[in-house]
N, C-alpha and C positions, 0 to 999 in steps of 0.2 A: 504803865504798859515800860516805863524803864527801869521799875520798883523790881516788874516779876523778871526781866531779864536779866537782872542785875543777881537776881537770887540764884537762877540759874545757874548763871555762870561761877558764882562762889561757890556751888556745889560740885559745881565739876573741876575746878582747880582745888577744892580739898581731897578730891580724889585721885587730883594728878599729885598734890604733895604726896598722898599717902603713896602713891607708886613711885614715885621720886625715892620718899625715904625708902622701900624696900630695895629699890635699884642702888641707893648708895650703902647701904649696909650690904649687897651681894657684892658690890666694888668692894667694900674692905674685906671682904672674905676672901675675894680673888686676890688680892695684894697680899692678905697673910700668907696663902698657900702657896703664891708665885715664892715670897722670903722666904718661907719654911723647905720648899724644894730648893731655892740655891744653896741653904744652908747643909741642906741634908744631903744631896745629890750634886755631887761637881763634874759628871759627865755630859758628853753630849746625848745619848739615849733619854737621860732627863729631862733634859734640855727641850728635847722634839714633845716628852710627853706633857711634860708642862704647857707647852705652844699648844698640844691637842684638846689637852683640858680649858685652855681659855676659850677658845675657839668653842668649844660646844659651852661655856659660860655664857658666850655673846649670844650664840643662838637661841639659848634658853631665855635671854633680856628680851630678846628679839621675840619670841614666842608672849614675854608677860606684855610688853609694849601690845602688843596686835589685843590680848585680854583683855589689857586696860584700856585702849579704845572700844572694844565690843562693851565692854561696862560701862562707860561714860554713856555711849550711843542709848542704851537701854535705860539708864537713869534719865537720860534729856527726855526719852519717851513717855516713863513712868510719871514726872514731874509735868511733862506738858499734856500726858491725858486725866490728870489731877486736878491740874489748877487754871485750864482755859476757859470753862464752862464760867466760873467765879469771874476772872478776869473779865471774861466779855460780857457777865452781867453788871458787873461794876459801870465799865465804858458806856455799856445802852443807859443805866440810870442817870449817870451824868449827861449824855446828850439828850434823853428824854428832859430833863429836869431843866435843863437851858432852853429847850423848844419850848418846853411851859410859860418858862420866864418871858420870854419874847412873846408868846401867844398872848398872855395874861397884859401884856404894856398894849396888843394891840384889840382894836374892837371883833368882838368873838360874837358874831350874830350867825355864821353856817359852821355847827358843828359836827354835822354829821363831814363834811370835809375836814376839818381839823384832825377828825379821827382816821380818815385812811390817809391823810398827809403823815400822820405820826406813825401809821404802822412802815408806811415806804421809806420812812428816814429809819425806821428802828431794824429794817432789813438790809437795807444799804449800809447803815454804820456796821452792823453782824457781819455782813462779807469784809466791809474794807478791816475791821479788827482782826477776823479770819485771816485774810490776805498778807496784814502787816504781820501777825503772829508767826505763821509761817515761815514770814522772809526771815524774820528774826533768830528762829530756830534754826534755819540753816545757817545762818551767818556765826552763830554761838557754837555751833557742832564744829563748823570749818576752822573758826579760830581755838578751839578745845585743840582740834588734832592739829593743827599747824603747831600750836605751843607745846605739845606731847611729841611729839615726832621732833620738833627742836633740841628738846630736851634730852631725848632720847641718843640723837645722833650726837650730840656734844659728850656724854657720857661714855658715849661709846668710842669717841676719836682720844678722850681724855685717854679711856683704859689702853689704846690702841699705842697712843705715844709711849705711855707709862712702860707699857710690853716693851716696845722695840726699844727704850731706852735702855730697860734690865737685861734684853736679850745682847744689846750692844755690848754691854759690861761684860757680861757671863761669855761671851765669843774672844772677846778680850782675855780674859783668866786663862779663859781654856788654852788660848794660843801660847802664853808665857808659860802654862803648865807643861804643856807639849814641847815646847823648846828645852825646858828643864831636861824633861823625860828621854827626849832625845840625845842632848849632850850626855848624860849617863850611861845610856846606852850606846854611844859611841866609844865610850872609855871602858866601858866592860867588855864590847867586841875586841878592841885591842890588846885587853889583858889574856881574854881566852886564845887570840890568834897566837900570842907570846908562850902559851901556856902547850897549845897546839904544837906547836915549834919542837918543844924539848920533848913532847909526848910522842913523835913522829917516827922515832926509831922503835920504841917500842912496839906501835901499831904497824911496823913493817913485818916484826917479829909473829906480831900475833893475826898477821894477815896471810904471811906462809902457810901458817901453822892451820888457820879454817880454810884454806885452799887446798891442804893434803885431805883434811876431816870431807870437803866437799866432795873431792875426788872418790875418797872411801864409800861415800853415803850413795852416789851414782852408781859404784859398782854392786855396793849389797841392794840398791833399790832394782838393779837388772835384774839380778839374782833371785830378788824376791818375786819380778814379775814373771822371770818363766818359772818358776816354780807354782806360782798361782795358777800359768796357764795350764801347766801340768797337770794340776790338781782338779779344774777344771775340766780337762779332757777326759781324765778319768773318770770323775763324777758323771758325766754326761754317758759313757762308755756302761757302764755300771747300771745307770738309771734306766739305759735303752734296755741291757741286757734284762732288768726288773718286769720292766715293762712288757715287752717281750714274754718272757716265762706268764705273768700274769692273765694276760690274754690269752696265750695258748689254754692255762687252767680255766681262765672263765669262757671259753668256747666248749671246752670239755664237759664241763658240769653243765652249760646252756644245752648241748646236741643232749646227753643223757636226762636231764629235765623235761626237755622237751619229748623226748622219745617217752617218758614213763607217762607223762601227760597225753601224748597221742593214743597209747596203749591203752591211758583208763578210758578216753573218750570213745574207743573202738568199744571196749566192755561194755562202759554205759550204755550206747548204741543198742548193741546188740540185747543187753536187758529190759533197756525200751522198747526193741522191737519186738520182744516175747512175750512182756507184758502187753503188750498192745494186741497181738494176737490171742493171749488168752480173755482177753476183756471183748475183743471181736466174737469171740467163740461164747462165752458168757452170753453177750446181748443176743446172738443166733437162738440160742438154746431158749432164753427169757422171752425172744420173741416167739418162739415155738411154744413154749409153755402157753403163755399169753392163747396164742391162735387155737390151743387145745382147749383150754380154760372156757373161753369163747364159744368153741363150739359142744362143749359139753354143755355150758350154760344155753346156748341156742335149743339143743334137744330137750334140756329138761324144760325150759319155759314152752316149747313147741306141746311137750307132754303134757304140760300143765293145762295150757290152754285149749286142749281137746277134751282134756276130762272134763275141765269148767264147762266148755259147750256142751257136753255130752251130758251134763248132768243139768245144766240149764235147759235144754230140751226135752229130758226126760221130767222135768218139772213142769214143763209147757204142755206136754202131750199127756201127761197126766190131769193137767188143770181141765185143757181142752176138753178133754174124753170126759173129766165129769161134769163140765158146762155144759157140754151136748148131752149126757147123760139126764142131767137135770131139768133142762131144756124139753127134752121128749117127753120127761115123765108128768112135764107140768108142777114142778115144786116150786118152794118160794125162790125168789130172787133176789132175795136178801144177802145170799151165801156170796154173790156174784160179784167180780171186783167192778170196781166206779167205769174203767172204763166200758166195759161190755155192755155196762146199763146205759151210758150217755151213746152208745153207738146203736143200743137198742130203739132208746127213745129217739135218735134222730132218724132211724127206720122207719119205726113206727109214725111219726110226725109227717113226716114226707108222704109214707105209703099212704095215710089217712087223707089228705091232702088232695092227692094224685086219685084218688078213690073219689073223694068226691067230686074231683073234676070231670073224671072219666065218665061218673055216673050222670052227671047234671047236662055234660056238651058231647062225650066221646061215648055213647052207649054202643053205638054199630063198630065203633074200632077195636073193641074187645075181643072178637073172633080171629081178626085179622093177626093183633097180636100175639094170641095164643098159638096161632098156627106159625106165626115166625120165632115164637117159643119154641115150641116142638121140632123145629128143624135146627135150630141152636143147641138145644138138648141133645137131640141127633148128633149133632157134629162134635158136641164135649164128649159124649159117650164113646163116640169112635177114636177120636185124640187120645181120651184116658186110655183104652184098651189099648191102642198104640203102645202109647208108653209104658204101660204094663208088660208091654210084651216085648219094647226094647229095654226094661230095667230087671227084668226077672234072669236074666244070667248073670246079674253082677251077685244075686242073693243064693245061687245056686252052686258058686262057686266056695271051693270048703278048702281052710286054709290046714287043717290040724289040727289045730288049737279051740277048743269049745268057746273059752272067753272072746278071742277074737272073734269066731262066728257069730257069737252073740251082739257081739258091739256094730258089725257090719249089717245083720238083720236088723238091728234096730237103727242104725243110721240110716238103711232105705226108706226103713218103716217112716221115721220122722222126714225123709225128703218127698217121699210120697203125699203125707199128709199135708205140709207145705205147700205143695203144687197144688192140692186140692182147695187149700185155703185160700189162696191166691185166686186162682181160677172163679171158685165162687166169689170172691168178693168184688172182682172182675164184672161178672156176669150181674152181680148186684147191684154194683155202680152201671153198668150200661143199661140194666133195667130201670132203674131209679132215675 
């Protein structure tokens, strides 16, 4: 335990010696600087500068002291972190060997009890060693810090005492030099007073001449000020006149330009109005042309539709006449269109079916049906005769143009055919 603490203490003292060597070298440098300052600079300002430099150096030494203290702490902690386990192990081994010797000397029947006692003793010894180790480390730290602080305080006091002595010596030297300088200045001032007494007569003459010159300068300055004021007033008047002339010319130019711009504006407005009127007229003409063109197109379309209708009606009429003629003559129905063939088939199928039913079921009702058909036919003939009588005046009207008369007749005939066909179809539907 003592050997380990001595090792730590020796290492800390070595670090302190290193720090003391650095401090002593710094102190020697400070003294050299102070001596050189005394040799080179012999004024009070230089003394103050040296004093400030010394204070700065003292502060630097204090900072180095702090850094050294921190280094000592770190070294001690590193050493304590490196060696405590080995030290504790050595102590534990020594205690264990001593305990075993004691146990071998005694009779040992209870081996388990001895092992447990040994473990307890080892644990107790470890705790005691650690406590002693921590206490010794703290003591060593305190001793090192106290020694370092004492050494640094002593060094600082030595430096201060040296500096104070040198400062007193310099102050005494400065006082002596100041007294000598004061004596020399008194002697010089006495000589200057004597010279001034001799030169006073010349000065009086010079003062008179200077007073005359001052008076002339005052007069000249007053004249100069008056002339400057006159020049300023003249310049202001001329400037005002020029400004007024410029304003008048500018107003005249602006009025002329504004008038020209207004005239151009009115001309442009008139031109724009005329162009607008022309455009409106052209638009109206275009609308009229469009309406006329649309009317012409409508008329042409109506004429074309009428012609197409007439052609279609003629074709239908010719086809119907041909079909009716072929049906009356009993020709082949292969030339008929498929629509008429389908209608005929429908009519024949329905007619045959109804005839079979009538033959089978309603033989007695045939006479009644014939009577009803005769009555209906008579009514149809009457209606047909009435309508023909109503439509005859249309055909009798003549326009004076043969083509138009033909077209009108064909139209009437087609209408009649269409009416008859509709009636026949209705009657057939009712009959069926």
